A tleap script that builds the chain and sets N, CA, C and O, in Angstrom:
source leaprc.protein.ff14SB
mol = sequence {
  NMET GLU GLU LYS TYR ASP LEU PHE GLY LYS
  CYS PRO PHE VAL THR ALA GLN LYS ILE ILE
  ALA GLY LYS TRP ALA VAL VAL ILE LEU HIE
  ASN LEU SER ASN GLY THR LEU ARG PHE GLY
  GLU LEU GLN LYS LEU LEU PRO ASP LEU THR
  GLN ALA THR LEU THR LYS GLN LEU ARG SER
  LEU GLU ASP ASN GLY MET VAL ARG ARG HIE
  VAL TYR PRO GLN VAL PRO PRO LYS VAL GLU
  TYR SER LEU THR ASP ILE GLY GLU ASP PHE
  LYS SER VAL LEU ASP SER ILE SER VAL TRP
  GLY GLU LYS TYR ILE ALA HIE MET LYS THR
  MET ASP LYS ILE SER CGLU
}
set mol.1.N position { 13.638 21.435 12.376 }
set mol.1.CA position { 12.601 22.463 12.534 }
set mol.1.C position { 11.279 21.943 12.054 }
set mol.1.O position { 11.136 21.331 10.996 }
set mol.2.N position { 10.345 22.222 12.883 }
set mol.2.CA position { 9.026 21.771 12.687 }
set mol.2.C position { 8.314 22.652 11.583 }
set mol.2.O position { 8.315 23.882 11.568 }
set mol.3.N position { 7.719 21.839 10.681 }
set mol.3.CA position { 6.905 22.580 9.622 }
set mol.3.C position { 5.751 23.498 10.272 }
set mol.3.O position { 4.928 23.024 11.055 }
set mol.4.N position { 5.759 24.755 9.910 }
set mol.4.CA position { 4.832 25.713 10.443 }
set mol.4.C position { 3.395 25.305 9.884 }
set mol.4.O position { 2.398 25.531 10.569 }
set mol.5.N position { 3.312 24.776 8.788 }
set mol.5.CA position { 2.094 24.391 8.180 }
set mol.5.C position { 1.872 22.943 7.977 }
set mol.5.O position { 1.268 22.534 6.985 }
set mol.6.N position { 2.333 22.173 8.868 }
set mol.6.CA position { 2.187 20.709 8.862 }
set mol.6.C position { 0.761 20.351 9.151 }
set mol.6.O position { 0.226 20.619 10.227 }
set mol.7.N position { 0.114 19.692 8.087 }
set mol.7.CA position { -1.278 19.493 8.132 }
set mol.7.C position { -1.520 18.025 8.377 }
set mol.7.O position { -2.682 17.618 8.389 }
set mol.8.N position { -0.534 17.216 8.568 }
set mol.8.CA position { -0.614 15.754 8.925 }
set mol.8.C position { -1.370 15.636 10.264 }
set mol.8.O position { -1.044 16.214 11.301 }
set mol.9.N position { -2.387 14.837 10.110 }
set mol.9.CA position { -3.282 14.636 11.367 }
set mol.9.C position { -4.356 15.650 11.498 }
set mol.9.O position { -5.159 15.583 12.428 }
set mol.10.N position { -4.401 16.579 10.608 }
set mol.10.CA position { -5.392 17.651 10.646 }
set mol.10.C position { -6.245 17.654 9.445 }
set mol.10.O position { -7.469 17.757 9.511 }
set mol.11.N position { -5.510 17.527 8.229 }
set mol.11.CA position { -6.338 17.543 6.981 }
set mol.11.C position { -6.340 16.103 6.529 }
set mol.11.O position { -5.300 15.448 6.474 }
set mol.12.N position { -7.556 15.609 6.197 }
set mol.12.CA position { -7.679 14.239 5.700 }
set mol.12.C position { -6.852 13.848 4.441 }
set mol.12.O position { -6.309 12.748 4.335 }
set mol.13.N position { -6.795 14.764 3.552 }
set mol.13.CA position { -6.082 14.491 2.238 }
set mol.13.C position { -4.538 14.406 2.530 }
set mol.13.O position { -3.837 13.486 2.110 }
set mol.14.N position { -4.079 15.448 3.286 }
set mol.14.CA position { -2.674 15.365 3.669 }
set mol.14.C position { -2.162 14.123 4.478 }
set mol.14.O position { -1.094 13.551 4.261 }
set mol.15.N position { -3.050 13.797 5.412 }
set mol.15.CA position { -2.861 12.673 6.237 }
set mol.15.C position { -2.860 11.371 5.365 }
set mol.15.O position { -1.944 10.570 5.551 }
set mol.16.N position { -3.769 11.118 4.477 }
set mol.16.CA position { -3.886 10.036 3.732 }
set mol.16.C position { -2.733 10.012 2.662 }
set mol.16.O position { -2.222 8.930 2.375 }
set mol.17.N position { -2.318 11.150 2.078 }
set mol.17.CA position { -1.298 11.178 1.206 }
set mol.17.C position { 0.057 10.809 1.715 }
set mol.17.O position { 0.846 10.133 1.055 }
set mol.18.N position { 0.312 11.292 2.957 }
set mol.18.CA position { 1.591 10.922 3.676 }
set mol.18.C position { 1.718 9.426 3.936 }
set mol.18.O position { 2.783 8.836 3.754 }
set mol.19.N position { 0.551 8.792 4.390 }
set mol.19.CA position { 0.549 7.441 4.782 }
set mol.19.C position { 0.699 6.526 3.566 }
set mol.19.O position { 1.264 5.439 3.684 }
set mol.20.N position { 0.199 6.953 2.391 }
set mol.20.CA position { 0.293 6.000 1.143 }
set mol.20.C position { 1.201 6.697 0.228 }
set mol.20.O position { 1.075 6.519 -0.984 }
set mol.21.N position { 2.118 7.486 0.703 }
set mol.21.CA position { 3.018 8.147 -0.277 }
set mol.21.C position { 4.080 7.293 -0.985 }
set mol.21.O position { 4.517 7.649 -2.080 }
set mol.22.N position { 4.480 6.236 -0.415 }
set mol.22.CA position { 5.414 5.276 -1.043 }
set mol.22.C position { 4.974 4.805 -2.247 }
set mol.22.O position { 3.791 4.495 -2.389 }
set mol.23.N position { 5.928 4.689 -3.314 }
set mol.23.CA position { 5.567 4.248 -4.648 }
set mol.23.C position { 4.816 2.981 -4.676 }
set mol.23.O position { 3.929 2.822 -5.515 }
set mol.24.N position { 5.124 2.028 -3.780 }
set mol.24.CA position { 4.513 0.721 -3.681 }
set mol.24.C position { 3.488 0.605 -2.746 }
set mol.24.O position { 2.835 -0.438 -2.806 }
set mol.25.N position { 3.166 1.485 -1.833 }
set mol.25.CA position { 2.296 1.352 -0.763 }
set mol.25.C position { 0.905 0.876 -1.139 }
set mol.25.O position { 0.407 -0.095 -0.570 }
set mol.26.N position { 0.302 1.514 -2.044 }
set mol.26.CA position { -0.991 1.074 -2.495 }
set mol.26.C position { -0.993 -0.372 -3.040 }
set mol.26.O position { -1.918 -1.140 -2.775 }
set mol.27.N position { -0.039 -0.694 -3.736 }
set mol.27.CA position { 0.071 -2.113 -4.344 }
set mol.27.C position { 0.202 -3.105 -3.190 }
set mol.27.O position { -0.410 -4.174 -3.184 }
set mol.28.N position { 1.019 -2.713 -2.220 }
set mol.28.CA position { 1.198 -3.666 -1.044 }
set mol.28.C position { -0.114 -3.836 -0.246 }
set mol.28.O position { -0.492 -4.938 0.153 }
set mol.29.N position { -0.747 -2.750 -0.046 }
set mol.29.CA position { -1.969 -2.702 0.637 }
set mol.29.C position { -2.977 -3.638 -0.125 }
set mol.29.O position { -3.619 -4.475 0.508 }
set mol.30.N position { -3.105 -3.505 -1.384 }
set mol.30.CA position { -3.926 -4.214 -2.241 }
set mol.30.C position { -3.743 -5.721 -2.062 }
set mol.30.O position { -4.677 -6.501 -1.877 }
set mol.31.N position { -2.296 -6.100 -2.141 }
set mol.31.CA position { -2.088 -7.502 -2.018 }
set mol.31.C position { -2.456 -8.034 -0.580 }
set mol.31.O position { -2.970 -9.144 -0.446 }
set mol.32.N position { -2.191 -7.248 0.444 }
set mol.32.CA position { -2.611 -7.757 1.778 }
set mol.32.C position { -4.179 -7.623 1.982 }
set mol.32.O position { -4.732 -8.188 2.926 }
set mol.33.N position { -4.815 -6.919 1.140 }
set mol.33.CA position { -6.283 -6.919 1.317 }
set mol.33.C position { -6.894 -8.264 0.948 }
set mol.33.O position { -8.054 -8.512 1.278 }
set mol.34.N position { -6.157 -9.132 0.280 }
set mol.34.CA position { -6.611 -10.363 0.005 }
set mol.34.C position { -6.303 -11.382 0.893 }
set mol.34.O position { -6.648 -12.538 0.646 }
set mol.35.N position { -5.564 -11.025 2.110 }
set mol.35.CA position { -5.220 -12.015 3.059 }
set mol.35.C position { -3.715 -11.762 3.598 }
set mol.35.O position { -2.917 -11.018 3.028 }
set mol.36.N position { -3.454 -12.467 4.743 }
set mol.36.CA position { -2.101 -12.458 5.316 }
set mol.36.C position { -1.164 -13.061 4.435 }
set mol.36.O position { -1.459 -14.106 3.856 }
set mol.37.N position { 0.005 -12.474 4.264 }
set mol.37.CA position { 1.151 -13.019 3.466 }
set mol.37.C position { 2.463 -12.921 4.161 }
set mol.37.O position { 2.679 -12.038 4.991 }
set mol.38.N position { 3.266 -13.746 3.856 }
set mol.38.CA position { 4.718 -13.731 4.319 }
set mol.38.C position { 5.537 -12.840 3.418 }
set mol.38.O position { 5.106 -12.523 2.309 }
set mol.39.N position { 6.717 -12.423 3.869 }
set mol.39.CA position { 7.525 -11.529 3.165 }
set mol.39.C position { 7.823 -12.110 1.735 }
set mol.39.O position { 7.692 -11.374 0.757 }
set mol.40.N position { 8.204 -13.363 1.604 }
set mol.40.CA position { 8.536 -13.894 0.507 }
set mol.40.C position { 7.409 -13.948 -0.558 }
set mol.40.O position { 7.616 -13.834 -1.766 }
set mol.41.N position { 6.223 -14.129 0.002 }
set mol.41.CA position { 5.041 -14.243 -0.906 }
set mol.41.C position { 4.722 -12.874 -1.518 }
set mol.41.O position { 4.273 -12.762 -2.658 }
set mol.42.N position { 4.978 -11.830 -0.699 }
set mol.42.CA position { 4.709 -10.519 -1.244 }
set mol.42.C position { 5.840 -10.182 -2.257 }
set mol.42.O position { 5.606 -9.545 -3.283 }
set mol.43.N position { 6.992 -10.607 -1.945 }
set mol.43.CA position { 8.127 -10.349 -2.923 }
set mol.43.C position { 7.858 -11.022 -4.385 }
set mol.43.O position { 8.143 -10.460 -5.443 }
set mol.44.N position { 7.312 -12.209 -4.288 }
set mol.44.CA position { 6.981 -12.971 -5.566 }
set mol.44.C position { 5.883 -12.178 -6.214 }
set mol.44.O position { 5.871 -12.091 -7.442 }
set mol.45.N position { 4.921 -11.568 -5.459 }
set mol.45.CA position { 3.797 -10.784 -6.133 }
set mol.45.C position { 4.297 -9.455 -6.757 }
set mol.45.O position { 3.696 -8.938 -7.699 }
set mol.46.N position { 5.385 -8.931 -6.222 }
set mol.46.CA position { 6.007 -7.772 -6.711 }
set mol.46.C position { 7.448 -7.957 -7.160 }
set mol.46.O position { 8.363 -7.513 -6.467 }
set mol.47.N position { 7.673 -8.591 -8.284 }
set mol.47.CA position { 9.035 -8.930 -8.703 }
set mol.47.C position { 9.936 -7.700 -9.072 }
set mol.47.O position { 11.158 -7.839 -9.123 }
set mol.48.N position { 9.373 -6.577 -9.312 }
set mol.48.CA position { 10.148 -5.510 -9.618 }
set mol.48.C position { 10.661 -4.680 -8.450 }
set mol.48.O position { 11.456 -3.746 -8.548 }
set mol.49.N position { 10.126 -5.123 -7.371 }
set mol.49.CA position { 10.454 -4.433 -6.123 }
set mol.49.C position { 11.690 -5.127 -5.373 }
set mol.49.O position { 11.731 -6.342 -5.179 }
set mol.50.N position { 12.578 -4.338 -5.016 }
set mol.50.CA position { 13.870 -4.941 -4.240 }
set mol.50.C position { 13.441 -5.286 -2.848 }
set mol.50.O position { 12.436 -4.764 -2.365 }
set mol.51.N position { 14.137 -6.111 -2.215 }
set mol.51.CA position { 13.902 -6.547 -0.878 }
set mol.51.C position { 14.020 -5.352 0.132 }
set mol.51.O position { 13.289 -5.257 1.118 }
set mol.52.N position { 14.983 -4.460 -0.186 }
set mol.52.CA position { 15.255 -3.239 0.725 }
set mol.52.C position { 14.061 -2.347 0.682 }
set mol.52.O position { 13.623 -1.852 1.721 }
set mol.53.N position { 13.434 -2.088 -0.662 }
set mol.53.CA position { 12.290 -1.242 -0.743 }
set mol.53.C position { 11.130 -1.853 -0.214 }
set mol.53.O position { 10.335 -1.141 0.400 }
set mol.54.N position { 10.873 -3.253 -0.377 }
set mol.54.CA position { 9.705 -3.824 0.343 }
set mol.54.C position { 9.818 -3.692 1.770 }
set mol.54.O position { 8.843 -3.352 2.439 }
set mol.55.N position { 10.975 -3.945 2.301 }
set mol.55.CA position { 11.077 -3.861 3.839 }
set mol.55.C position { 10.816 -2.394 4.281 }
set mol.55.O position { 10.129 -2.151 5.273 }
set mol.56.N position { 11.372 -1.440 3.531 }
set mol.56.CA position { 11.149 -0.072 4.011 }
set mol.56.C position { 9.626 0.310 3.827 }
set mol.56.O position { 9.086 0.971 4.714 }
set mol.57.N position { 8.942 -0.064 2.756 }
set mol.57.CA position { 7.569 0.247 2.569 }
set mol.57.C position { 6.693 -0.463 3.729 }
set mol.57.O position { 5.816 0.147 4.340 }
set mol.58.N position { 7.015 -1.777 3.960 }
set mol.58.CA position { 6.220 -2.428 5.010 }
set mol.58.C position { 6.552 -1.860 6.345 }
set mol.58.O position { 5.628 -1.810 7.156 }
set mol.59.N position { 7.710 -1.429 6.696 }
set mol.59.CA position { 8.012 -0.669 7.973 }
set mol.59.C position { 7.192 0.552 8.096 }
set mol.59.O position { 6.603 0.806 9.147 }
set mol.60.N position { 7.127 1.404 6.939 }
set mol.60.CA position { 6.413 2.611 6.980 }
set mol.60.C position { 4.873 2.366 7.195 }
set mol.60.O position { 4.223 3.048 7.987 }
set mol.61.N position { 4.359 1.411 6.485 }
set mol.61.CA position { 2.951 0.981 6.618 }
set mol.61.C position { 2.660 0.482 8.045 }
set mol.61.O position { 1.586 0.707 8.603 }
set mol.62.N position { 3.651 -0.192 8.597 }
set mol.62.CA position { 3.474 -0.683 9.970 }
set mol.62.C position { 3.545 0.534 10.966 }
set mol.62.O position { 2.711 0.616 11.869 }
set mol.63.N position { 4.432 1.382 10.828 }
set mol.63.CA position { 4.676 2.524 11.657 }
set mol.63.C position { 3.385 3.416 11.666 }
set mol.63.O position { 3.047 4.057 12.661 }
set mol.64.N position { 2.718 3.410 10.534 }
set mol.64.CA position { 1.443 4.285 10.268 }
set mol.64.C position { 0.208 3.496 10.654 }
set mol.64.O position { -0.906 3.972 10.437 }
set mol.65.N position { 0.368 2.282 11.229 }
set mol.65.CA position { -0.710 1.483 11.745 }
set mol.65.C position { -1.604 0.899 10.645 }
set mol.65.O position { -2.775 0.631 10.912 }
set mol.66.N position { -1.112 0.695 9.439 }
set mol.66.CA position { -1.897 0.103 8.293 }
set mol.66.C position { -1.651 -1.411 8.207 }
set mol.66.O position { -2.520 -2.195 7.826 }
set mol.67.N position { -0.415 -1.772 8.583 }
set mol.67.CA position { -0.045 -3.150 8.556 }
set mol.67.C position { 0.431 -3.771 9.841 }
set mol.67.O position { 1.133 -3.153 10.640 }
set mol.68.N position { 0.034 -4.997 10.014 }
set mol.68.CA position { 0.475 -5.742 11.266 }
set mol.68.C position { 1.601 -6.743 10.873 }
set mol.68.O position { 1.472 -7.518 9.926 }
set mol.69.N position { 2.665 -6.684 11.622 }
set mol.69.CA position { 3.761 -7.757 11.383 }
set mol.69.C position { 3.743 -8.660 12.582 }
set mol.69.O position { 3.821 -8.237 13.736 }
set mol.70.N position { 3.631 -9.976 12.240 }
set mol.70.CA position { 3.483 -10.958 13.302 }
set mol.70.C position { 4.750 -11.862 13.179 }
set mol.70.O position { 4.917 -12.522 12.154 }
set mol.71.N position { 5.572 -11.899 14.126 }
set mol.71.CA position { 6.836 -12.725 14.129 }
set mol.71.C position { 6.497 -14.000 15.020 }
set mol.71.O position { 6.133 -13.875 16.190 }
set mol.72.N position { 6.630 -15.142 14.441 }
set mol.72.CA position { 6.503 -16.384 15.168 }
set mol.72.C position { 7.812 -16.863 15.785 }
set mol.72.O position { 8.866 -16.827 15.150 }
set mol.73.N position { 7.719 -17.337 17.107 }
set mol.73.CA position { 8.948 -17.638 17.731 }
set mol.73.C position { 9.401 -19.031 17.244 }
set mol.73.O position { 9.094 -20.047 17.866 }
set mol.74.N position { 10.062 -19.049 16.235 }
set mol.74.CA position { 10.675 -20.441 15.780 }
set mol.74.C position { 11.886 -20.089 14.976 }
set mol.74.O position { 12.207 -18.931 14.706 }
set mol.75.N position { 12.574 -21.222 14.592 }
set mol.75.CA position { 13.721 -21.129 13.884 }
set mol.75.C position { 13.524 -22.023 12.625 }
set mol.75.O position { 13.170 -23.187 12.814 }
set mol.76.N position { 13.722 -21.577 11.360 }
set mol.76.CA position { 14.034 -20.153 11.083 }
set mol.76.C position { 12.752 -19.353 11.326 }
set mol.76.O position { 11.656 -19.904 11.422 }
set mol.77.N position { 12.952 -17.898 11.430 }
set mol.77.CA position { 11.889 -17.057 11.814 }
set mol.77.C position { 10.773 -16.988 10.696 }
set mol.77.O position { 11.036 -16.941 9.494 }
set mol.78.N position { 9.581 -16.988 11.194 }
set mol.78.CA position { 8.424 -16.852 10.265 }
set mol.78.C position { 7.661 -15.532 10.586 }
set mol.78.O position { 7.210 -15.246 11.695 }
set mol.79.N position { 7.580 -14.777 9.478 }
set mol.79.CA position { 7.002 -13.375 9.809 }
set mol.79.C position { 5.828 -13.251 8.805 }
set mol.79.O position { 5.957 -13.578 7.625 }
set mol.80.N position { 4.794 -12.813 9.274 }
set mol.80.CA position { 3.516 -12.647 8.435 }
set mol.80.C position { 3.155 -11.180 8.485 }
set mol.80.O position { 3.425 -10.492 9.470 }
set mol.81.N position { 2.540 -10.705 7.411 }
set mol.81.CA position { 2.028 -9.381 7.308 }
set mol.81.C position { 0.520 -9.451 7.040 }
set mol.81.O position { 0.074 -10.293 6.261 }
set mol.82.N position { -0.272 -8.573 7.680 }
set mol.82.CA position { -1.685 -8.499 7.442 }
set mol.82.C position { -2.169 -7.110 7.597 }
set mol.82.O position { -1.359 -6.308 8.061 }
set mol.83.N position { -3.405 -6.669 7.275 }
set mol.83.CA position { -3.821 -5.393 7.538 }
set mol.83.C position { -4.364 -5.394 8.934 }
set mol.83.O position { -4.872 -6.365 9.495 }
set mol.84.N position { -4.197 -4.197 9.426 }
set mol.84.CA position { -4.764 -3.790 10.805 }
set mol.84.C position { -6.259 -3.425 10.629 }
set mol.84.O position { -6.708 -3.339 9.486 }
set mol.85.N position { -6.971 -3.230 11.593 }
set mol.85.CA position { -8.434 -2.780 11.464 }
set mol.85.C position { -8.528 -1.535 10.514 }
set mol.85.O position { -9.343 -1.477 9.593 }
set mol.86.N position { -7.635 -0.549 10.810 }
set mol.86.CA position { -7.692 0.745 9.959 }
set mol.86.C position { -7.153 0.450 8.573 }
set mol.86.O position { -7.475 1.134 7.602 }
set mol.87.N position { -6.286 -0.633 8.496 }
set mol.87.CA position { -5.843 -1.102 7.081 }
set mol.87.C position { -6.993 -1.816 6.301 }
set mol.87.O position { -7.105 -1.758 5.076 }
set mol.88.N position { -7.809 -2.472 7.107 }
set mol.88.CA position { -9.045 -3.083 6.488 }
set mol.88.C position { -10.083 -2.083 5.997 }
set mol.88.O position { -10.758 -2.274 4.986 }
set mol.89.N position { -10.174 -0.936 6.822 }
set mol.89.CA position { -11.053 0.085 6.390 }
set mol.89.C position { -10.648 0.745 5.081 }
set mol.89.O position { -11.437 1.380 4.381 }
set mol.90.N position { -9.340 0.548 4.792 }
set mol.90.CA position { -8.811 1.181 3.512 }
set mol.90.C position { -9.271 0.425 2.239 }
set mol.90.O position { -9.159 0.967 1.139 }
set mol.91.N position { -9.780 -0.801 2.374 }
set mol.91.CA position { -10.185 -1.689 1.365 }
set mol.91.C position { -11.309 -0.982 0.426 }
set mol.91.O position { -11.387 -1.207 -0.782 }
set mol.92.N position { -12.161 -0.110 1.125 }
set mol.92.CA position { -13.023 0.597 0.220 }
set mol.92.C position { -12.375 1.670 -0.721 }
set mol.92.O position { -12.824 1.974 -1.826 }
set mol.93.N position { -11.231 2.214 -0.118 }
set mol.93.CA position { -10.537 3.156 -0.927 }
set mol.93.C position { -9.793 2.400 -2.052 }
set mol.93.O position { -9.673 2.915 -3.164 }
set mol.94.N position { -9.313 1.223 -1.773 }
set mol.94.CA position { -8.660 0.432 -2.899 }
set mol.94.C position { -9.726 -0.002 -3.855 }
set mol.94.O position { -9.415 -0.048 -5.046 }
set mol.95.N position { -10.907 -0.318 -3.507 }
set mol.95.CA position { -12.056 -0.582 -4.521 }
set mol.95.C position { -12.297 0.595 -5.312 }
set mol.95.O position { -12.423 0.502 -6.533 }
set mol.96.N position { -12.378 1.805 -4.648 }
set mol.96.CA position { -12.613 3.001 -5.503 }
set mol.96.C position { -11.498 3.334 -6.476 }
set mol.96.O position { -11.748 3.773 -7.598 }
set mol.97.N position { -10.382 3.142 -6.077 }
set mol.97.CA position { -8.946 3.312 -6.884 }
set mol.97.C position { -9.167 2.273 -8.115 }
set mol.97.O position { -9.042 2.699 -9.263 }
set mol.98.N position { -9.468 1.024 -7.898 }
set mol.98.CA position { -9.722 0.061 -8.916 }
set mol.98.C position { -10.749 0.464 -9.901 }
set mol.98.O position { -10.515 0.306 -11.099 }
set mol.99.N position { -11.782 0.933 -9.530 }
set mol.99.CA position { -12.903 1.422 -10.356 }
set mol.99.C position { -12.418 2.575 -11.265 }
set mol.99.O position { -12.513 2.520 -12.491 }
set mol.100.N position { -11.872 3.665 -10.565 }
set mol.100.CA position { -11.371 4.675 -11.322 }
set mol.100.C position { -10.325 4.395 -12.170 }
set mol.100.O position { -10.254 4.975 -13.254 }
set mol.101.N position { -9.391 3.476 -11.781 }
set mol.101.CA position { -8.202 3.044 -12.565 }
set mol.101.C position { -8.771 2.401 -13.891 }
set mol.101.O position { -8.289 2.732 -14.975 }
set mol.102.N position { -9.790 1.488 -13.804 }
set mol.102.CA position { -10.324 0.833 -14.998 }
set mol.102.C position { -10.972 1.892 -15.944 }
set mol.102.O position { -10.857 1.780 -17.165 }
set mol.103.N position { -11.635 2.889 -15.383 }
set mol.103.CA position { -12.282 3.951 -16.217 }
set mol.103.C position { -11.060 4.773 -16.923 }
set mol.103.O position { -11.190 5.175 -18.080 }
set mol.104.N position { -9.944 4.988 -16.222 }
set mol.104.CA position { -8.930 5.806 -16.770 }
set mol.104.C position { -8.209 4.998 -17.885 }
set mol.104.O position { -7.840 5.557 -18.918 }
set mol.105.N position { -8.019 3.697 -17.661 }
set mol.105.CA position { -7.519 2.808 -18.699 }
set mol.105.C position { -8.358 2.802 -20.003 }
set mol.105.O position { -7.871 2.785 -21.134 }
set mol.106.N position { -9.664 2.819 -19.707 }
set mol.106.CA position { -10.603 2.826 -20.957 }
set mol.106.C position { -10.514 4.157 -21.586 }
set mol.106.O position { -10.593 4.194 -22.814 }
set mol.107.N position { -10.350 5.339 -20.880 }
set mol.107.CA position { -10.049 6.644 -21.429 }
set mol.107.C position { -8.833 6.719 -22.142 }
set mol.107.O position { -8.794 7.322 -23.215 }
set mol.108.N position { -7.772 6.136 -21.632 }
set mol.108.CA position { -6.549 6.137 -22.400 }
set mol.108.C position { -6.668 5.412 -23.786 }
set mol.108.O position { -6.133 5.844 -24.807 }
set mol.109.N position { -7.375 4.335 -23.727 }
set mol.109.CA position { -7.602 3.546 -24.982 }
set mol.109.C position { -8.356 4.398 -25.963 }
set mol.109.O position { -8.021 4.397 -27.148 }
set mol.110.N position { -9.324 5.098 -25.542 }
set mol.110.CA position { -10.115 5.996 -26.404 }
set mol.110.C position { -9.342 7.123 -26.921 }
set mol.110.O position { -9.502 7.541 -28.068 }
set mol.111.N position { -8.421 7.673 -26.009 }
set mol.111.CA position { -7.547 8.792 -26.522 }
set mol.111.C position { -6.537 8.365 -27.600 }
set mol.111.O position { -6.242 9.116 -28.530 }
set mol.112.N position { -5.984 7.058 -27.438 }
set mol.112.CA position { -5.114 6.524 -28.343 }
set mol.112.C position { -5.894 6.336 -29.737 }
set mol.112.O position { -5.269 6.532 -30.779 }
set mol.113.N position { -7.112 5.997 -29.773 }
set mol.113.CA position { -7.806 5.731 -30.908 }
set mol.113.C position { -8.168 7.143 -31.610 }
set mol.113.O position { -8.305 7.210 -32.831 }
set mol.114.N position { -8.306 8.189 -30.823 }
set mol.114.CA position { -8.582 9.516 -31.315 }
set mol.114.C position { -7.358 10.037 -32.032 }
set mol.114.O position { -7.396 10.568 -33.142 }
set mol.115.N position { -6.303 9.850 -31.335 }
set mol.115.CA position { -5.047 10.475 -31.855 }
set mol.115.C position { -4.408 9.667 -33.030 }
set mol.115.O position { -3.433 10.108 -33.638 }
set mol.116.N position { -4.953 8.547 -33.309 }
set mol.116.CA position { -4.419 7.807 -34.483 }
set mol.116.C position { -4.558 8.452 -35.720 }
set mol.116.O position { -4.145 7.914 -36.747 }
savepdb mol mol.pdb
quit
């Protein structure tokens, strides 16, 4: 049954939230914002992430047009992941998240000092 009030593709906040909804999506996008990576390289950067979850998140980001998957025709297979053009546009959002995250970390440290 189709959602009567599905705002995906209509509301920018709902659309963005659904695309980056995965627990690791933003971190994966952050790592790919530094350049093309192979699956194993991403896995090493995210040691707490299972292979299945990384695969699922990459597929979702690829399905949503944020990540490009390039398979080289060789044995053993070589697969690289990179940001698409719209994924590259997301870098400014990642920068904003980083700035806000740093401010929030400082805020948390201040709150810890106050409550001591």
